[in-house]
Backbone as CSV, one residue per row, in Angstrom:
resi,resn,N_x,N_y,N_z,CA_x,CA_y,CA_z,C_x,C_y,C_z
1,MET,-6.500,31.257,13.263,-6.603,30.004,14.210,-6.348,30.522,15.651
2,ILE,-6.920,29.776,16.502,-6.978,30.042,17.939,-6.515,28.865,18.658
3,ILE,-5.991,29.205,19.789,-5.700,28.114,20.771,-6.644,28.020,21.948
4,VAL,-7.481,27.208,22.027,-8.598,27.217,23.089,-8.168,26.547,24.307
5,LYS,-8.278,27.198,25.502,-8.004,26.327,26.812,-9.249,26.426,27.565
6,LEU,-9.440,25.266,28.073,-10.680,25.007,28.935,-10.264,24.461,30.182
7,LEU,-10.737,25.045,31.412,-10.350,24.368,32.864,-11.589,23.779,33.166
8,VAL,-11.336,22.381,33.459,-12.535,21.750,34.220,-11.982,20.994,35.517
9,GLY,-13.001,20.604,36.360,-12.698,20.172,37.674,-11.989,18.987,37.794
10,ASP,-12.065,18.044,36.926,-11.288,16.664,37.141,-10.912,16.274,35.843
11,LYS,-10.332,15.159,35.859,-9.665,14.333,34.599,-11.009,13.587,33.813
12,LYS,-12.008,12.990,34.780,-13.187,12.297,34.193,-13.869,13.327,33.277
13,LEU,-14.160,14.518,33.944,-14.920,15.576,33.003,-14.134,16.073,31.922
14,GLY,-12.792,16.283,31.959,-11.944,16.570,31.009,-11.920,15.518,29.742
15,ASP,-12.094,14.263,30.085,-12.117,13.155,29.092,-13.352,13.251,28.423
16,ALA,-14.493,13.501,29.001,-15.897,13.761,28.429,-15.964,15.023,27.476
17,VAL,-15.234,16.077,27.989,-15.354,17.170,27.185,-14.348,17.001,25.960
18,ALA,-13.389,16.237,26.076,-12.557,16.077,24.903,-13.155,15.273,23.934
19,ASP,-13.949,14.166,24.235,-14.693,13.531,23.533,-15.885,14.245,22.494
20,THR,-16.495,15.203,23.360,-17.322,16.196,22.781,-16.684,16.900,21.677
21,ILE,-15.518,17.529,22.091,-14.988,18.481,21.025,-14.384,17.585,19.823
22,LEU,-13.940,16.357,19.948,-13.564,15.562,18.810,-14.686,15.153,18.029
23,LYS,-15.872,14.748,18.905,-17.146,14.118,18.197,-17.674,15.179,17.306
24,ASN,-17.563,16.459,17.645,-18.205,17.555,16.780,-17.239,18.155,15.885
25,LYS,-16.055,17.519,15.576,-14.831,17.909,14.825,-14.523,19.334,14.727
26,PHE,-14.468,19.763,16.136,-14.010,21.181,16.153,-12.460,21.195,16.086
27,THR,-11.623,20.049,16.273,-10.354,19.988,16.075,-10.013,18.596,15.833
28,LEU,-8.719,18.232,15.557,-8.195,16.921,15.124,-7.450,16.422,16.589
29,ASN,-6.966,17.125,17.399,-6.181,16.716,18.435,-6.646,17.633,19.643
30,VAL,-6.695,17.023,20.714,-7.053,17.535,22.047,-5.861,17.150,22.838
31,PHE,-5.293,18.237,23.803,-4.353,17.912,24.716,-4.934,18.247,26.026
32,GLY,-4.526,17.352,27.076,-5.101,17.558,28.479,-4.010,17.165,29.389
33,SER,-4.082,18.090,30.607,-3.100,17.729,31.677,-3.679,18.385,32.984
34,VAL,-3.224,17.904,34.191,-3.565,18.284,35.337,-2.698,19.370,35.828
35,PHE,-3.044,20.496,36.275,-2.357,21.579,37.082,-2.873,21.951,38.302
36,ASP,-1.922,22.360,39.095,-2.216,22.830,40.467,-2.785,24.270,40.316
37,SER,-3.869,24.401,41.028,-4.366,25.822,41.351,-4.525,26.289,42.651
38,TYR,-3.954,27.595,42.802,-3.992,28.104,44.133,-4.945,29.511,44.050
39,HIS,-5.559,29.596,45.116,-6.227,30.905,45.311,-6.482,31.204,46.760
40,ILE,-6.732,32.502,47.081,-6.997,32.948,48.471,-8.410,32.943,48.967
41,ASN,-8.923,32.216,49.894,-10.283,32.170,50.121,-10.814,33.469,51.085
42,ALA,-11.903,33.433,51.573,-12.625,34.659,52.357,-11.817,34.939,53.650
43,SER,-11.182,33.922,54.217,-10.430,34.124,55.570,-8.800,34.346,55.149
44,LEU,-8.477,34.668,53.785,-7.306,34.891,53.496,-6.265,33.734,53.553
45,THR,-6.958,32.497,53.643,-5.976,31.407,53.552,-5.764,30.870,52.279
46,LYS,-4.527,30.498,51.861,-4.358,29.960,50.430,-4.901,28.434,50.525
47,GLU,-5.616,28.080,49.356,-6.126,26.944,49.127,-5.692,26.302,47.814
48,HIS,-5.385,25.045,47.859,-5.012,24.313,46.778,-6.064,23.363,46.050
49,THR,-6.193,23.392,44.827,-6.840,22.347,44.095,-6.162,21.974,42.810
50,GLU,-6.705,20.877,42.232,-6.333,20.552,40.962,-7.340,20.698,39.996
51,VAL,-6.977,21.220,38.742,-7.734,21.509,37.709,-7.069,20.863,36.490
52,TYR,-8.087,20.251,35.711,-7.599,19.588,34.455,-7.795,20.806,33.207
53,VAL,-6.814,20.808,32.521,-6.735,21.874,31.524,-6.667,21.181,30.127
54,ILE,-7.523,21.544,29.277,-7.818,21.122,27.889,-7.438,22.024,26.911
55,GLN,-6.607,21.745,26.077,-6.187,22.806,24.879,-6.198,22.076,23.690
56,PHE,-6.598,23.094,22.573,-6.808,22.552,21.161,-6.649,23.626,20.229
57,ILE,-6.277,23.533,18.948,-6.238,24.508,18.168,-7.435,24.386,17.039
58,THR,-7.986,25.396,16.799,-9.307,25.399,15.780,-9.416,26.688,15.311
59,LYS,-10.427,26.865,14.333,-10.697,28.038,13.677,-11.459,29.020,14.642
60,SER,-10.948,30.227,14.520,-11.552,31.268,15.387,-12.899,31.499,15.294
61,MET,-13.587,31.194,13.953,-15.114,31.426,13.792,-15.933,30.249,14.534
62,LEU,-15.127,29.281,15.069,-15.877,28.188,15.786,-16.131,28.557,17.055
63,PHE,-15.388,29.484,17.745,-15.418,29.579,19.125,-16.858,29.757,19.944
64,ASN,-17.695,30.531,19.285,-19.115,30.681,19.806,-19.807,29.135,19.707
65,GLU,-19.785,28.692,18.615,-20.301,27.214,18.602,-19.709,26.315,19.479
66,ILE,-18.535,26.230,19.695,-17.778,25.384,20.806,-18.424,25.756,22.064
67,GLU,-18.423,26.993,22.503,-18.843,27.386,23.787,-20.355,26.922,23.951
68,GLU,-21.241,27.203,22.910,-22.664,26.766,23.046,-22.867,25.375,22.986
69,SER,-22.052,24.724,22.176,-22.110,23.153,22.322,-21.815,22.625,23.731
70,LEU,-20.642,23.162,24.343,-20.431,22.736,25.621,-21.343,23.111,26.837
71,LYS,-21.980,24.208,26.699,-22.873,24.530,27.545,-24.118,23.715,27.409
72,ASN,-24.487,23.337,26.206,-25.665,22.278,26.039,-25.306,20.934,26.539
73,GLU,-24.086,20.475,26.147,-23.730,19.058,26.475,-23.459,18.839,28.159
74,PHE,-22.943,19.981,28.749,-22.571,19.802,30.010,-23.501,21.181,30.888
75,PRO,-24.641,21.111,31.070,-25.356,22.263,31.654,-25.024,22.686,32.993
76,GLN,-24.615,21.650,33.733,-24.361,21.918,35.208,-22.823,22.196,35.556
77,THR,-22.074,22.318,34.359,-20.452,22.637,34.626,-20.455,24.134,34.204
78,ASP,-19.467,24.561,35.104,-19.016,26.000,34.924,-17.733,25.997,34.263
79,PHE,-17.606,26.166,33.089,-16.384,26.047,32.376,-15.482,27.514,32.571
80,SER,-14.242,27.380,32.557,-13.430,28.552,32.395,-12.823,28.267,30.961
81,ILE,-13.182,29.191,30.057,-12.765,28.963,28.560,-12.038,30.248,27.919
82,CYS,-11.146,30.151,27.546,-10.389,31.269,26.681,-9.755,30.971,25.639
83,ALA,-9.377,31.824,24.609,-8.681,31.442,23.418,-7.626,32.623,23.110
84,THR,-6.533,32.118,22.777,-5.516,33.182,22.267,-5.212,32.932,21.008
85,PRO,-5.011,34.045,20.110,-4.696,33.830,18.607,-3.428,33.121,18.469
86,GLY,-3.463,32.171,17.524,-2.225,31.438,16.855,-1.710,32.103,15.685
87,ALA,-0.683,32.773,15.889,-0.026,33.491,14.814,0.520,32.594,13.640
88,HIS,0.870,31.335,14.071,1.406,30.562,13.219,1.400,29.079,13.646
89,CYS,0.101,28.551,13.330,-0.218,27.140,13.777,0.009,26.238,12.519
90,VAL,0.705,25.145,12.658,0.902,24.160,11.421,0.209,23.021,11.976
């Protein structure tokens, strides 16, 4: 099992992504919340944006299928996606 984390630009897109994940039965539950994101731009000034983070637990063998499905469903969206192993997911 893995814990997948997706970062998207806003809640509206996050809701659409969550719908796709659930519709394709990649998981039974999707969790989402808004987080603050900070980075330094080219002029070395700190910038702040909000990102919507989606998390869910799924089978590790589905990761590539999930990634391809999201790229096909949302071709104009640049996702940040990662997964960490779930040692004991119940």
